[in-house]
LUMVO-119620 format. One record per residue (C-alpha): residue in three letters; x negated, y, z negated. Coordinates in steps of 0.05 Angstrom, whole numbers. Layout:
> resn X Y Z
> ALA X Y Z
...
//
This chain:
> resn X Y Z
> MET 0 0 0
> THR -28 68 19
> ASP -19 128 -25
> ALA 38 155 17
> TRP 93 130 63
> THR 112 171 124
> SER 178 164 161
> ASP 183 166 237
> ASN 214 235 229
> GLY 156 261 188
> ILE 180 256 116
> VAL 121 240 70
> LEU 136 203 5
> ALA 76 200 -40
> ASP 72 160 -105
> LEU 57 209 -162
> VAL 46 153 -212
> PRO -26 127 -217
> ARG -34 61 -181
> ARG -66 28 -242
> LEU -2 40 -282
> ARG 41 10 -227
> ARG -3 -52 -226
> ALA -2 -57 -302
> TRP 74 -57 -304
> VAL 75 -114 -254
> GLU 24 -154 -294
> GLN 66 -143 -357
> GLY 126 -173 -322
> HIS 166 -108 -320
> CYS 170 -106 -243
> PRO 183 -165 -196
> ASP 130 -146 -144
> THR 180 -164 -90
> ASP 224 -123 -43
> LEU 299 -116 -53
> TYR 324 -158 5
> THR 277 -216 -11
> LEU 304 -216 -82
> PHE 376 -215 -57
> HIS 365 -270 -6
> ARG 334 -314 -60
> ARG 397 -305 -101
> ALA 438 -327 -41
> VAL 395 -389 -33
> ASP 394 -406 -107
> HIS 469 -398 -120
> PRO 504 -388 -53
> HIS 575 -399 -82
> ARG 570 -352 -141
> ASP 614 -290 -134
> ALA 571 -234 -110
> LEU 623 -179 -103
> VAL 697 -170 -118
> ASP 735 -110 -91
> ALA 805 -92 -69
> GLU 800 -138 -9
> GLY 780 -200 -49
> SER 716 -235 -67
> LEU 652 -254 -29
> ASP 602 -305 -54
> TYR 528 -294 -43
> ALA 525 -336 21
> ALA 583 -298 53
> LEU 555 -230 32
> ASP 486 -248 58
> ALA 517 -267 126
> ARG 550 -198 130
> VAL 485 -164 109
> ARG 448 -199 165
> ARG 501 -180 216
> ILE 493 -106 199
> ALA 417 -114 197
> ALA 420 -143 268
> ALA 459 -82 292
> LEU 408 -35 260
> ALA 348 -73 288
> GLY 381 -76 356
> ALA 384 0 356
> GLY 309 3 342
> LEU 315 21 268
> GLY 266 -7 218
> ALA 207 6 172
> GLY 197 79 191
> ASP 269 102 181
> ILE 312 133 127
> ILE 384 110 137
> ALA 442 144 102
> VAL 502 105 78
> GLN 569 141 69
> LEU 619 88 47
> PRO 668 82 -11
> ASN 658 28 -64
> GLY 668 -41 -35
> TRP 633 -98 1
> ARG 616 -54 61
> ALA 576 -5 18
> ALA 538 -63 -14
> ALA 525 -99 52
> ALA 502 -36 87
> GLU 452 -18 33
> LEU 424 -89 32
> ALA 420 -89 108
> VAL 379 -26 107
> ALA 331 -61 60
> ALA 331 -123 105
> VAL 303 -84 164
> GLY 251 -51 119
> ALA 282 19 121
> VAL 297 66 63
> SER 370 75 43
> LEU 402 142 25
> PRO 472 127 -2
> TYR 519 185 -17
> PRO 593 187 -36
> PRO 645 199 20
> MET 675 258 -18
> ARG 612 301 -13
> GLY 630 365 25
> ARG 608 379 97
> ALA 556 430 75
> GLY 527 379 26
> ILE 524 325 79
> ALA 488 371 128
> ALA 437 390 75
> LEU 423 317 57
> LEU 413 297 130
> ARG 369 357 145
> ARG 325 349 83
> SER 317 274 90
> ARG 313 274 166
> ALA 353 210 164
> SER 351 172 230
> ALA 420 143 224
> VAL 484 142 182
> ILE 528 81 168
> ALA 596 111 154
> GLY 670 97 149
> ASP 728 95 100
> PRO 777 37 107
> THR 822 69 55
> GLY 836 128 101
> ARG 826 178 45
> THR 769 213 81
> ASP 745 221 153
> PRO 669 214 150
> LEU 663 195 223
> GLY 700 257 246
> GLU 658 301 200
> LEU 593 269 225
> SER 612 274 298
> ARG 628 348 291
> LEU 566 360 248
> ARG 515 321 289
> PRO 504 371 346
> HIS 483 424 295
> LEU 429 382 262
> PRO 356 396 281
> HIS 343 323 296
> ARG 380 265 327
> VAL 422 222 279
> ALA 453 157 303
> VAL 522 142 273
> PHE 545 71 259
> PRO 621 67 248
> PHE 639 15 195
> GLY 707 -4 169
> ALA 740 59 195
> ARG 813 70 210
> GLY 813 106 277
> ARG 756 141 312
> PRO 739 214 324
> GLY 782 251 375
> ALA 766 257 449
> ASP 734 325 438
> ALA 683 297 389
> PRO 614 273 411
> ALA 611 198 424
> LEU 583 155 368
> ASP 526 108 383
> HIS 535 39 353
> THR 581 -5 312
> ALA 555 -34 247
> GLU 603 -92 251
> ASP 580 -120 318
> GLY 512 -148 301
> ASP 496 -223 309
> ALA 475 -250 241
> GLY 446 -313 272
> ALA 402 -274 318
> PHE 372 -230 264
> ARG 298 -242 253
> ARG 273 -204 194
> PRO 211 -161 204
> PRO 153 -165 154
> ALA 177 -147 84
> PRO 158 -78 58
> HIS 107 -71 2
> PRO 141 -73 -67
> GLU 114 -4 -82
> ALA 140 26 -17
> PRO 203 69 -19
> ALA 269 30 -20
> ARG 324 78 -40
> ILE 334 153 -47
> LEU 378 174 -106
> VAL 418 238 -99
> THR 435 280 -160
> SER 504 310 -166
> GLY 477 381 -165
> SER 441 404 -227
> GLU 399 451 -183
> ALA 421 499 -129
> GLU 423 438 -84
> PRO 426 364 -103
> LYS 357 334 -112
> LEU 334 274 -71
> ILE 289 226 -109
> ALA 252 168 -77
> TYR 247 101 -114
> SER 205 40 -96
> HIS 230 -32 -94
> ASN 194 -46 -159
> ALA 222 15 -195
> ILE 294 -2 -176
> ALA 292 -78 -184
> GLY 245 -73 -243
> GLY 251 -13 -289
> ARG 323 4 -272
> ALA 344 -69 -274
> ASN 309 -78 -341
> TYR 355 -29 -376
> VAL 417 -64 -350
> ALA 390 -133 -368
> ALA 374 -108 -438
> LEU 448 -96 -449
> HIS 464 -170 -442
> ASP 444 -232 -481
> GLY 430 -273 -419
> SER 478 -329 -439
> THR 517 -322 -374
> PRO 506 -284 -308
> MET 528 -212 -315
> ARG 595 -192 -285
> ASN 591 -116 -282
> LEU 653 -74 -271
> VAL 622 -10 -244
> LEU 674 46 -244
> VAL 628 101 -218
> PRO 610 110 -144
> LEU 557 60 -123
> ALA 524 116 -85
> SER 511 156 -148
> SER 449 152 -192
> TYR 488 117 -247
> GLY 519 72 -194
> SER 451 48 -171
> LEU 459 -6 -225
> GLY 507 -39 -175
> VAL 476 -62 -109
> PRO 400 -61 -121
> VAL 405 -81 -194
> THR 466 -126 -206
> LEU 460 -162 -139
> ALA 387 -161 -119
> GLY 353 -151 -186
> LEU 396 -194 -232
> GLY 437 -240 -187
> GLY 502 -224 -222
> THR 571 -206 -198
> LEU 590 -135 -179
> LEU 663 -115 -191
> VAL 687 -49 -161
> LEU 749 -7 -147
> ASP 751 35 -84
> ALA 771 95 -128
> PHE 778 103 -203
> ASP 847 96 -233
> PRO 852 82 -308
> ALA 909 31 -303
> ALA 874 -5 -245
> ALA 810 -7 -285
> LEU 846 -39 -344
> ARG 879 -90 -297
> ALA 810 -106 -269
> VAL 783 -121 -338
> SER 839 -172 -349
> ALA 838 -202 -279
> HIS 764 -205 -262
> ARG 735 -221 -331
> PRO 674 -174 -331
> THR 620 -181 -383
> HIS 607 -106 -381
> VAL 644 -43 -361
> PHE 602 16 -337
> ALA 638 83 -339
> VAL 630 156 -359
> PRO 662 181 -424
> THR 721 214 -388
> MET 739 148 -355
> LEU 739 112 -422
> ARG 781 168 -453
> ARG 833 161 -398
> MET 834 85 -401
> THR 842 83 -476
> ALA 897 136 -475
> LEU 944 90 -435
> PRO 993 43 -470
> ARG 970 -29 -471
> LEU 988 -66 -408
> PRO 1027 -131 -408
> GLY 978 -188 -415
> GLU 918 -142 -424
> ASP 857 -184 -442
> ALA 787 -157 -456
> SER 760 -221 -487
> SER 708 -231 -432
> LEU 672 -166 -449
> HIS 605 -166 -484
> ALA 600 -90 -485
> VAL 627 -25 -457
> VAL 572 20 -429
> THR 575 95 -417
> SER 528 148 -389
> SER 524 215 -352
> ALA 555 258 -407
> VAL 552 267 -482
> LEU 591 212 -517
> GLU 633 238 -574
> ALA 659 201 -635
> ASP 732 200 -613
> VAL 715 164 -548
> ILE 671 114 -584
> ASP 725 98 -635
> ALA 780 93 -582
> ALA 739 46 -538
> ARG 720 2 -597
> ARG 793 -4 -618
> ARG 818 -17 -547
> PHE 766 -68 -524
> GLY 742 -97 -590
> ARG 670 -95 -566
> PRO 608 -52 -579
> VAL 602 13 -541
> LEU 532 25 -515
> ASN 507 94 -494
> VAL 455 107 -440
> TYR 416 171 -430
> GLY 393 170 -358
> SER 382 212 -296
> ALA 363 204 -223
> ASP 298 239 -239
> GLY 271 178 -276
> MET 297 180 -347
> ASN 328 124 -388
> CYS 340 109 -461
> HIS 396 63 -483
> THR 432 38 -545
> PRO 401 -30 -560
> ARG 444 -91 -553
> GLY 470 -113 -621
> SER 480 -42 -646
> ASP 533 11 -633
> ALA 532 78 -599
> ARG 525 140 -642
> PRO 560 205 -624
> GLY 529 271 -603
> GLY 475 251 -553
> VAL 440 196 -593
> THR 419 135 -553
> GLY 366 89 -580
> PRO 291 80 -584
> PRO 255 79 -517
> ASP 245 11 -483
> PRO 175 4 -454
> ALA 201 -43 -401
> VAL 242 15 -374
> ALA 209 81 -392
> GLU 164 110 -445
> ILE 192 175 -474
> ARG 155 233 -505
> ILE 178 300 -533
> MET 135 357 -509
> GLY 131 422 -547
> PRO 91 485 -530
> ALA 28 455 -560
> GLY 36 383 -534
> ASP 70 323 -564
> ALA 121 344 -617
> ALA 123 310 -685
> ARG 182 265 -701
> GLY 242 308 -717
> GLU 216 368 -677
> GLU 251 390 -613
> GLY 220 396 -545
> GLU 228 377 -472
> ILE 240 303 -457
> TRP 187 271 -413
> ALA 187 200 -386
> ARG 141 151 -351
> GLY 148 76 -340
> PRO 168 19 -294
> MET 229 58 -270
> SER 191 121 -252
> PRO 206 145 -182
> LEU 155 161 -128
> CYS 170 234 -116
> TYR 222 284 -95
> VAL 240 281 -21
> ASN 216 339 23
> ALA 212 384 -38
> PRO 140 397 -62
> GLN 167 454 -105
> LEU 207 403 -146
> ASP 146 357 -153
> ALA 107 417 -179
> ARG 162 435 -229
> TYR 184 367 -254
> ARG 124 321 -246
> ALA 63 324 -292
> ASP -6 293 -291
> GLY -9 219 -305
> GLY 58 203 -272
> TRP 102 237 -323
> VAL 171 263 -304
> ARG 197 327 -338
> SER 272 322 -351
> GLY 292 393 -363
> ASP 329 367 -424
> ARG 315 385 -497
> GLY 314 330 -549
> ARG 280 300 -609
> PHE 267 233 -642
> GLU 309 217 -703
> ALA 278 187 -765
> ASP 293 116 -741
> GLY 261 128 -673
> ALA 326 139 -634
> LEU 326 193 -581
> ARG 375 251 -591
> VAL 389 292 -528
> ILE 408 362 -551
> ASP 424 398 -487
> ARG 401 418 -418
> LEU 346 468 -409
> LYS 380 485 -342
> ARG 448 517 -336
> VAL 497 463 -314
> VAL 570 444 -323
> LYS 586 371 -340
> ARG 655 355 -314
> GLY 674 285 -337
> GLY 603 260 -327
> TYR 595 297 -260
> THR 541 351 -261
> ILE 556 417 -226
> SER 507 474 -215
> PRO 544 539 -230
> ARG 490 576 -190
> GLU 505 535 -128
> VAL 580 548 -131
> GLU 576 621 -150
> ARG 534 633 -88
> HIS 591 606 -46
> VAL 644 645 -85
> ALA 604 709 -75
> ALA 607 698 0
> HIS 683 709 0
> PRO 697 774 37
> ASP 740 801 -20
> VAL 689 786 -75
> ALA 636 836 -97
> GLU 605 797 -154
> ALA 614 725 -179
> VAL 589 685 -238
> CYS 609 613 -252
> VAL 612 584 -322
> GLY 634 522 -358
> VAL 702 525 -392
> PRO 712 476 -450
> ASP 763 421 -437
> PRO 787 366 -485
> ASP 792 314 -429
> LEU 734 327 -382
> GLY 687 362 -430
> GLU 682 422 -384
> ARG 714 451 -322
> LEU 682 501 -276
> GLY 708 573 -281
> ALA 695 628 -230
> CYS 691 699 -257
> VAL 696 751 -201
> VAL 695 825 -190
> GLN 733 841 -126
> ARG 717 894 -74
> PRO 757 959 -78
> GLN 826 955 -46
> ALA 820 879 -36
> PRO 885 841 -50
> PRO 884 801 -114
> LEU 849 735 -103
> THR 885 672 -125
> LEU 855 605 -144
> PRO 888 566 -87
> ALA 863 617 -36
> LEU 793 614 -64
> SER 794 538 -63
> ARG 817 536 10
> TYR 761 584 29
> LEU 707 544 -7
> GLU 728 476 18
> ASN 753 491 89
> ARG 708 549 109
> LEU 644 532 72
> GLY 650 456 64
> VAL 641 457 -12
> GLU 652 389 -44
> ARG 721 383 -76
> ALA 693 361 -143
> LYS 655 427 -147
> LEU 714 473 -135
> PRO 729 522 -192
> GLU 790 503 -234
> VAL 794 569 -271
> LEU 793 639 -240
> LEU 781 702 -280
> ARG 787 769 -244
> LEU 750 827 -278
> GLY 737 901 -267
> GLU 664 890 -285
> LEU 619 835 -311
> PRO 600 840 -386
> LEU 527 853 -400
> GLY 486 829 -459
> ALA 434 867 -500
> THR 380 853 -449
> GLY 421 880 -391
> LYS 436 812 -362
> VAL 505 785 -350
> CYS 530 751 -413
> HIS 551 681 -393
> ARG 575 663 -463
> THR 624 721 -463
> LEU 649 702 -394
> ALA 660 630 -417
> GLU 701 654 -476
> TRP 742 700 -433
> ALA 755 646 -380
> ALA 775 597 -435
> SER 827 644 -463
> GLY 856 678 -402
> GLY 839 655 -332
> GLU 885 629 -276
> ARG 883 554 -278
> ALA 894 496 -232
> VAL 909 452 -293
> PRO 949 461 -358
> PRO 917 515 -402
> VAL 854 495 -440
> ALA 850 518 -512
> ALA 794 564 -533
> SER 743 539 -583
> PRO 775 527 -651
> GLY 772 588 -695
> ALA 747 635 -640
> PRO 786 700 -635
> PRO 813 717 -566
> ALA 760 754 -526
> ARG 775 824 -503
> ARG 778 827 -427
> SER 759 886 -384
> GLY 799 897 -322
> GLN 828 828 -316
> GLY 880 821 -261
//
């Protein structure tokens, strides 16, 4: 393995972790030293009739899924795609998403999965920054139209992108550019696999949900995904049976990466998915499909446990309920324990290369406490201004270990900011070690809004809001919410003589004109005569958050202000 991998379109992915550390983790047994498709194919040979994946269309065993993987791989190889390519995958949860990602690995390419609901502007940015050679896309549910979006978008990209329709209902209209290939038409029997990639070569690019001005793209090797990331999932189980993981988050998300490369390739378990989250459907899946583990964000658990018990509801198969991506509070822990009768395990993790989890055999603690670091996953240190902080002192959370990624994709400025000498990753989170060695995550050093486990950059959205022709100034803030944790609020000062802006009109402008992702649309709108300034002359975000909580136009039932807080005085609110 050379120090850097270069795609056919000129993307350079360098490993910022010293080679001696990578080798040591392999020798210690923390990484398999094998590529993802080889691992998956071994599972298919060793237990061909074990359930590999269960979705809304039924179940596929390992042999059947592998046949579908090889069919897609044949189509990719037939189009000349392989070891020098980055291939995006835009598919909802289901067997197609799993098969497509494994097929990309089978031809030796690098996969870039992203959820179908990402807005047009976000898709364009991902394809431009990654210089992906191709996209495998479709939506058999009919909820979205990724092929239409891609066909309209493709002529405006600076490089050629091949589009492979897969499981789509309908095709783009006659006025759209023709698509190139069909992912479903390959010949599995004719597929001859090229030489396997090096285990330390890039395998998958994880996409953050937007904690910066744009989502970050982070490259992971085969060893880091099937080793370090798989180790944290395996540590949540006693190994008495193969894992059956009900993954309620998108497989294309960072958290969802525990699905295809980990549950299937890394662990040889069974992956259970819904094509979209619905709390009642999730409860029915627990009873019907007998998972050993449920993986969700706290908001999902809150909504599941709020429902009345279903007839015949049975959670006896569960070993644990696992949550990540947002702070886990005591009420959610208690409700999940009562509902499922099993331990609740908390995971602190990020696409950037962080992980610390509640150890199996113990219970989650509220308020951002996980557990002691697991060296098979990642070593954690707390860095203060003078270096390593003493136990109990606060500082920035740094991590390094078998799950550490290679680098950021096409973003040297992010490598400079978030990577440190010796392979360390800087999280941008503040934390400390408790007396018993457990990690407590206190908050983000960066300004973000956590909506039900989904991270939104206020800076990103306020830039789009400020582009509205009737808006002179815009600031976006988090508004407290008892269900989702926070919702995004937009605080605007309008231009003179502009008609009063409404929340529906702003949402239409952001989504239809600018292509902003629906999950990032503001849900509270506060119109002001001027923005409040703090003592330093900067806009006071805390004041805006208080005002938005107590008096903005809402797309949802009103959210109560913080307990005990007096109503904020508003200046010029419409």
